[in-house]
HTML snippet that shows the backbone in 3Dmol.js (N, CA, C, O; Angstrom):
<script src="https://3Dmol.org/build/3Dmol-min.js"></script>
<div id="view" style="width:600px;height:400px;position:relative"></div>
<script>
const pdb = `
ATOM      1  N   MET A   1     -28.595  16.391  -3.481  1.00  0.00           N
ATOM      2  CA  MET A   1     -27.329  15.724  -3.732  1.00  0.00           C
ATOM      3  C   MET A   1     -26.188  16.708  -3.484  1.00  0.00           C
ATOM      4  O   MET A   1     -26.247  17.866  -3.896  1.00  0.00           O
ATOM      5  N   LYS A   2     -25.161  16.227  -2.811  1.00  0.00           N
ATOM      6  CA  LYS A   2     -24.017  17.082  -2.511  1.00  0.00           C
ATOM      7  C   LYS A   2     -23.202  17.347  -3.769  1.00  0.00           C
ATOM      8  O   LYS A   2     -23.040  16.474  -4.621  1.00  0.00           O
ATOM      9  N   LYS A   3     -22.699  18.561  -3.865  1.00  0.00           N
ATOM     10  CA  LYS A   3     -21.828  18.916  -4.985  1.00  0.00           C
ATOM     11  C   LYS A   3     -20.480  18.229  -4.797  1.00  0.00           C
ATOM     12  O   LYS A   3     -19.926  18.226  -3.698  1.00  0.00           O
ATOM     13  N   ARG A   4     -19.969  17.665  -5.843  1.00  0.00           N
ATOM     14  CA  ARG A   4     -18.673  16.990  -5.797  1.00  0.00           C
ATOM     15  C   ARG A   4     -17.639  17.851  -6.497  1.00  0.00           C
ATOM     16  O   ARG A   4     -17.915  18.481  -7.518  1.00  0.00           O
ATOM     17  N   ILE A   5     -16.454  17.864  -5.933  1.00  0.00           N
ATOM     18  CA  ILE A   5     -15.334  18.606  -6.504  1.00  0.00           C
ATOM     19  C   ILE A   5     -14.244  17.597  -6.837  1.00  0.00           C
ATOM     20  O   ILE A   5     -13.843  16.803  -5.986  1.00  0.00           O
ATOM     21  N   GLN A   6     -13.774  17.631  -8.058  1.00  0.00           N
ATOM     22  CA  GLN A   6     -12.737  16.701  -8.491  1.00  0.00           C
ATOM     23  C   GLN A   6     -11.398  17.082  -7.874  1.00  0.00           C
ATOM     24  O   GLN A   6     -11.033  18.256  -7.813  1.00  0.00           O
ATOM     25  N   THR A   7     -10.672  16.061  -7.417  1.00  0.00           N
ATOM     26  CA  THR A   7      -9.348  16.246  -6.844  1.00  0.00           C
ATOM     27  C   THR A   7      -8.495  15.048  -7.242  1.00  0.00           C
ATOM     28  O   THR A   7      -8.966  14.162  -7.956  1.00  0.00           O
ATOM     29  N   SER A   8      -7.280  15.013  -6.801  1.00  0.00           N
ATOM     30  CA  SER A   8      -6.441  13.846  -7.083  1.00  0.00           C
ATOM     31  C   SER A   8      -5.637  13.499  -5.841  1.00  0.00           C
ATOM     32  O   SER A   8      -5.389  14.347  -4.985  1.00  0.00           O
ATOM     33  N   VAL A   9      -5.239  12.246  -5.760  1.00  0.00           N
ATOM     34  CA  VAL A   9      -4.385  11.787  -4.664  1.00  0.00           C
ATOM     35  C   VAL A   9      -3.264  10.942  -5.256  1.00  0.00           C
ATOM     36  O   VAL A   9      -3.417  10.341  -6.319  1.00  0.00           O
ATOM     37  N   THR A  10      -2.160  10.904  -4.566  1.00  0.00           N
ATOM     38  CA  THR A  10      -1.045  10.052  -4.958  1.00  0.00           C
ATOM     39  C   THR A  10      -0.907   8.973  -3.895  1.00  0.00           C
ATOM     40  O   THR A  10      -0.734   9.271  -2.714  1.00  0.00           O
ATOM     41  N   LEU A  11      -0.983   7.721  -4.322  1.00  0.00           N
ATOM     42  CA  LEU A  11      -0.906   6.592  -3.404  1.00  0.00           C
ATOM     43  C   LEU A  11       0.172   5.629  -3.876  1.00  0.00           C
ATOM     44  O   LEU A  11       0.498   5.578  -5.062  1.00  0.00           O
ATOM     45  N   ASP A  12       0.723   4.865  -2.935  1.00  0.00           N
ATOM     46  CA  ASP A  12       1.738   3.889  -3.318  1.00  0.00           C
ATOM     47  C   ASP A  12       1.094   2.721  -4.070  1.00  0.00           C
ATOM     48  O   ASP A  12      -0.110   2.487  -3.968  1.00  0.00           O
ATOM     49  N   LYS A  13       1.912   2.005  -4.817  1.00  0.00           N
ATOM     50  CA  LYS A  13       1.418   0.923  -5.666  1.00  0.00           C
ATOM     51  C   LYS A  13       0.685  -0.142  -4.859  1.00  0.00           C
ATOM     52  O   LYS A  13      -0.330  -0.670  -5.315  1.00  0.00           O
ATOM     53  N   GLU A  14       1.178  -0.461  -3.682  1.00  0.00           N
ATOM     54  CA  GLU A  14       0.544  -1.481  -2.843  1.00  0.00           C
ATOM     55  C   GLU A  14      -0.897  -1.087  -2.494  1.00  0.00           C
ATOM     56  O   GLU A  14      -1.796  -1.928  -2.508  1.00  0.00           O
ATOM     57  N   THR A  15      -1.105   0.176  -2.186  1.00  0.00           N
ATOM     58  CA  THR A  15      -2.446   0.652  -1.852  1.00  0.00           C
ATOM     59  C   THR A  15      -3.358   0.614  -3.072  1.00  0.00           C
ATOM     60  O   THR A  15      -4.509   0.190  -2.976  1.00  0.00           O
ATOM     61  N   ILE A  16      -2.851   1.053  -4.208  1.00  0.00           N
ATOM     62  CA  ILE A  16      -3.644   1.013  -5.445  1.00  0.00           C
ATOM     63  C   ILE A  16      -3.986  -0.433  -5.799  1.00  0.00           C
ATOM     64  O   ILE A  16      -5.114  -0.723  -6.195  1.00  0.00           O
ATOM     65  N   ASP A  17      -3.030  -1.328  -5.661  1.00  0.00           N
ATOM     66  CA  ASP A  17      -3.290  -2.746  -5.943  1.00  0.00           C
ATOM     67  C   ASP A  17      -4.382  -3.283  -5.021  1.00  0.00           C
ATOM     68  O   ASP A  17      -5.251  -4.034  -5.464  1.00  0.00           O
ATOM     69  N   TRP A  18      -4.345  -2.904  -3.737  1.00  0.00           N
ATOM     70  CA  TRP A  18      -5.366  -3.352  -2.787  1.00  0.00           C
ATOM     71  C   TRP A  18      -6.738  -2.809  -3.188  1.00  0.00           C
ATOM     72  O   TRP A  18      -7.723  -3.547  -3.197  1.00  0.00           O
ATOM     73  N   ILE A  19      -6.798  -1.528  -3.515  1.00  0.00           N
ATOM     74  CA  ILE A  19      -8.069  -0.927  -3.933  1.00  0.00           C
ATOM     75  C   ILE A  19      -8.589  -1.631  -5.186  1.00  0.00           C
ATOM     76  O   ILE A  19      -9.769  -1.975  -5.258  1.00  0.00           O
ATOM     77  N   ASP A  20      -7.730  -1.843  -6.160  1.00  0.00           N
ATOM     78  CA  ASP A  20      -8.146  -2.509  -7.398  1.00  0.00           C
ATOM     79  C   ASP A  20      -8.654  -3.925  -7.131  1.00  0.00           C
ATOM     80  O   ASP A  20      -9.600  -4.376  -7.776  1.00  0.00           O
ATOM     81  N   GLU A  21      -8.035  -4.619  -6.193  1.00  0.00           N
ATOM     82  CA  GLU A  21      -8.502  -5.962  -5.828  1.00  0.00           C
ATOM     83  C   GLU A  21      -9.894  -5.894  -5.196  1.00  0.00           C
ATOM     84  O   GLU A  21     -10.751  -6.731  -5.478  1.00  0.00           O
ATOM     85  N   GLN A  22     -10.113  -4.895  -4.345  1.00  0.00           N
ATOM     86  CA  GLN A  22     -11.434  -4.729  -3.735  1.00  0.00           C
ATOM     87  C   GLN A  22     -12.491  -4.423  -4.798  1.00  0.00           C
ATOM     88  O   GLN A  22     -13.631  -4.875  -4.695  1.00  0.00           O
ATOM     89  N   ILE A  23     -12.108  -3.663  -5.806  1.00  0.00           N
ATOM     90  CA  ILE A  23     -13.023  -3.368  -6.918  1.00  0.00           C
ATOM     91  C   ILE A  23     -13.333  -4.656  -7.683  1.00  0.00           C
ATOM     92  O   ILE A  23     -14.485  -4.896  -8.045  1.00  0.00           O
ATOM     93  N   SER A  24     -12.330  -5.476  -7.930  1.00  0.00           N
ATOM     94  CA  SER A  24     -12.532  -6.755  -8.627  1.00  0.00           C
ATOM     95  C   SER A  24     -13.477  -7.668  -7.863  1.00  0.00           C
ATOM     96  O   SER A  24     -14.244  -8.426  -8.457  1.00  0.00           O
ATOM     97  N   GLN A  25     -13.412  -7.586  -6.529  1.00  0.00           N
ATOM     98  CA  GLN A  25     -14.271  -8.412  -5.680  1.00  0.00           C
ATOM     99  C   GLN A  25     -15.630  -7.761  -5.422  1.00  0.00           C
ATOM    100  O   GLN A  25     -16.425  -8.269  -4.631  1.00  0.00           O
ATOM    101  N   LYS A  26     -15.894  -6.643  -6.087  1.00  0.00           N
ATOM    102  CA  LYS A  26     -17.167  -5.916  -5.992  1.00  0.00           C
ATOM    103  C   LYS A  26     -17.413  -5.307  -4.612  1.00  0.00           C
ATOM    104  O   LYS A  26     -18.558  -5.048  -4.241  1.00  0.00           O
ATOM    105  N   VAL A  27     -16.332  -5.077  -3.846  1.00  0.00           N
ATOM    106  CA  VAL A  27     -16.456  -4.392  -2.559  1.00  0.00           C
ATOM    107  C   VAL A  27     -16.718  -2.914  -2.806  1.00  0.00           C
ATOM    108  O   VAL A  27     -17.555  -2.304  -2.140  1.00  0.00           O
ATOM    109  N   PHE A  28     -15.999  -2.343  -3.763  1.00  0.00           N
ATOM    110  CA  PHE A  28     -16.169  -0.946  -4.159  1.00  0.00           C
ATOM    111  C   PHE A  28     -16.448  -0.889  -5.651  1.00  0.00           C
ATOM    112  O   PHE A  28     -16.031  -1.764  -6.409  1.00  0.00           O
ATOM    113  N   ALA A  29     -17.159   0.152  -6.060  1.00  0.00           N
ATOM    114  CA  ALA A  29     -17.484   0.321  -7.478  1.00  0.00           C
ATOM    115  C   ALA A  29     -16.332   0.956  -8.255  1.00  0.00           C
ATOM    116  O   ALA A  29     -16.197   0.737  -9.459  1.00  0.00           O
ATOM    117  N   SER A  30     -15.502   1.743  -7.566  1.00  0.00           N
ATOM    118  CA  SER A  30     -14.430   2.476  -8.242  1.00  0.00           C
ATOM    119  C   SER A  30     -13.385   2.889  -7.215  1.00  0.00           C
ATOM    120  O   SER A  30     -13.588   2.728  -6.011  1.00  0.00           O
ATOM    121  N   ARG A  31     -12.274   3.420  -7.694  1.00  0.00           N
ATOM    122  CA  ARG A  31     -11.251   3.947  -6.787  1.00  0.00           C
ATOM    123  C   ARG A  31     -11.814   5.108  -5.982  1.00  0.00           C
ATOM    124  O   ARG A  31     -11.560   5.219  -4.783  1.00  0.00           O
ATOM    125  N   SER A  32     -12.570   5.960  -6.631  1.00  0.00           N
ATOM    126  CA  SER A  32     -13.175   7.098  -5.921  1.00  0.00           C
ATOM    127  C   SER A  32     -14.079   6.617  -4.799  1.00  0.00           C
ATOM    128  O   SER A  32     -14.055   7.166  -3.697  1.00  0.00           O
ATOM    129  N   HIS A  33     -14.876   5.591  -5.077  1.00  0.00           N
ATOM    130  CA  HIS A  33     -15.777   5.041  -4.064  1.00  0.00           C
ATOM    131  C   HIS A  33     -14.980   4.517  -2.867  1.00  0.00           C
ATOM    132  O   HIS A  33     -15.352   4.761  -1.720  1.00  0.00           O
ATOM    133  N   ALA A  34     -13.894   3.806  -3.129  1.00  0.00           N
ATOM    134  CA  ALA A  34     -13.070   3.255  -2.052  1.00  0.00           C
ATOM    135  C   ALA A  34     -12.480   4.360  -1.181  1.00  0.00           C
ATOM    136  O   ALA A  34     -12.532   4.284   0.046  1.00  0.00           O
ATOM    137  N   ILE A  35     -11.927   5.373  -1.811  1.00  0.00           N
ATOM    138  CA  ILE A  35     -11.297   6.466  -1.066  1.00  0.00           C
ATOM    139  C   ILE A  35     -12.343   7.250  -0.288  1.00  0.00           C
ATOM    140  O   ILE A  35     -12.126   7.588   0.876  1.00  0.00           O
ATOM    141  N   GLU A  36     -13.475   7.543  -0.923  1.00  0.00           N
ATOM    142  CA  GLU A  36     -14.534   8.283  -0.243  1.00  0.00           C
ATOM    143  C   GLU A  36     -15.067   7.498   0.957  1.00  0.00           C
ATOM    144  O   GLU A  36     -15.309   8.079   2.016  1.00  0.00           O
ATOM    145  N   PHE A  37     -15.248   6.196   0.803  1.00  0.00           N
ATOM    146  CA  PHE A  37     -15.719   5.348   1.898  1.00  0.00           C
ATOM    147  C   PHE A  37     -14.757   5.420   3.089  1.00  0.00           C
ATOM    148  O   PHE A  37     -15.185   5.592   4.230  1.00  0.00           O
ATOM    149  N   CYS A  38     -13.467   5.289   2.817  1.00  0.00           N
ATOM    150  CA  CYS A  38     -12.470   5.315   3.893  1.00  0.00           C
ATOM    151  C   CYS A  38     -12.429   6.672   4.592  1.00  0.00           C
ATOM    152  O   CYS A  38     -12.290   6.735   5.814  1.00  0.00           O
ATOM    153  N   ILE A  39     -12.546   7.738   3.839  1.00  0.00           N
ATOM    154  CA  ILE A  39     -12.556   9.074   4.442  1.00  0.00           C
ATOM    155  C   ILE A  39     -13.783   9.249   5.327  1.00  0.00           C
ATOM    156  O   ILE A  39     -13.677   9.780   6.432  1.00  0.00           O
ATOM    157  N   HIS A  40     -14.944   8.810   4.853  1.00  0.00           N
ATOM    158  CA  HIS A  40     -16.157   8.919   5.667  1.00  0.00           C
ATOM    159  C   HIS A  40     -16.026   8.118   6.963  1.00  0.00           C
ATOM    160  O   HIS A  40     -16.469   8.568   8.019  1.00  0.00           O
ATOM    161  N   ARG A  41     -15.421   6.935   6.885  1.00  0.00           N
ATOM    162  CA  ARG A  41     -15.222   6.129   8.093  1.00  0.00           C
ATOM    163  C   ARG A  41     -14.312   6.849   9.091  1.00  0.00           C
ATOM    164  O   ARG A  41     -14.563   6.815  10.296  1.00  0.00           O
ATOM    165  N   MET A  42     -13.271   7.490   8.602  1.00  0.00           N
ATOM    166  CA  MET A  42     -12.364   8.229   9.483  1.00  0.00           C
ATOM    167  C   MET A  42     -13.060   9.443  10.093  1.00  0.00           C
ATOM    168  O   MET A  42     -12.808   9.783  11.249  1.00  0.00           O
ATOM    169  N   LYS A  43     -13.923  10.090   9.337  1.00  0.00           N
ATOM    170  CA  LYS A  43     -14.652  11.251   9.859  1.00  0.00           C
ATOM    171  C   LYS A  43     -15.566  10.851  11.015  1.00  0.00           C
ATOM    172  O   LYS A  43     -15.772  11.637  11.939  1.00  0.00           O
ATOM    173  N   GLU A  44     -16.117   9.637  10.971  1.00  0.00           N
ATOM    174  CA  GLU A  44     -17.016   9.149  12.022  1.00  0.00           C
ATOM    175  C   GLU A  44     -16.264   8.762  13.290  1.00  0.00           C
ATOM    176  O   GLU A  44     -16.838   8.771  14.379  1.00  0.00           O
ATOM    177  N   LYS A  45     -15.002   8.428  13.157  1.00  0.00           N
ATOM    178  CA  LYS A  45     -14.198   7.935  14.276  1.00  0.00           C
ATOM    179  C   LYS A  45     -13.818   9.085  15.206  1.00  0.00           C
ATOM    180  O   LYS A  45     -13.444  10.169  14.759  1.00  0.00           O
ATOM    181  N   LYS A  46     -13.921   8.829  16.491  1.00  0.00           N
ATOM    182  CA  LYS A  46     -13.539   9.826  17.495  1.00  0.00           C
ATOM    183  C   LYS A  46     -12.109   9.551  17.942  1.00  0.00           C
ATOM    184  O   LYS A  46     -11.790   8.439  18.364  1.00  0.00           O
ATOM    185  N   PHE A  47     -11.260  10.546  17.853  1.00  0.00           N
ATOM    186  CA  PHE A  47      -9.854  10.378  18.240  1.00  0.00           C
ATOM    187  C   PHE A  47      -9.611  10.895  19.629  1.00  0.00           C
ATOM    188  O   PHE A  47      -8.485  10.835  20.122  1.00  0.00           O
TER     189      PHE A  47
END
`;
const viewer = $3Dmol.createViewer("view");
viewer.addModel(pdb, "pdb");
viewer.setStyle({}, {cartoon: {color: "spectrum"}});
viewer.zoomTo();
viewer.render();
</script>
């Protein structure tokens, strides 16, 4: 299992509201899960 390091991010209210809605719909388990998922998707993308 990879070691996790705690950090923080500042996001606008609209983004937090969207993430919270996705959590309510069971798309993500938590805010951390949503952010980590999006970062992993960006890492896979070739620019």
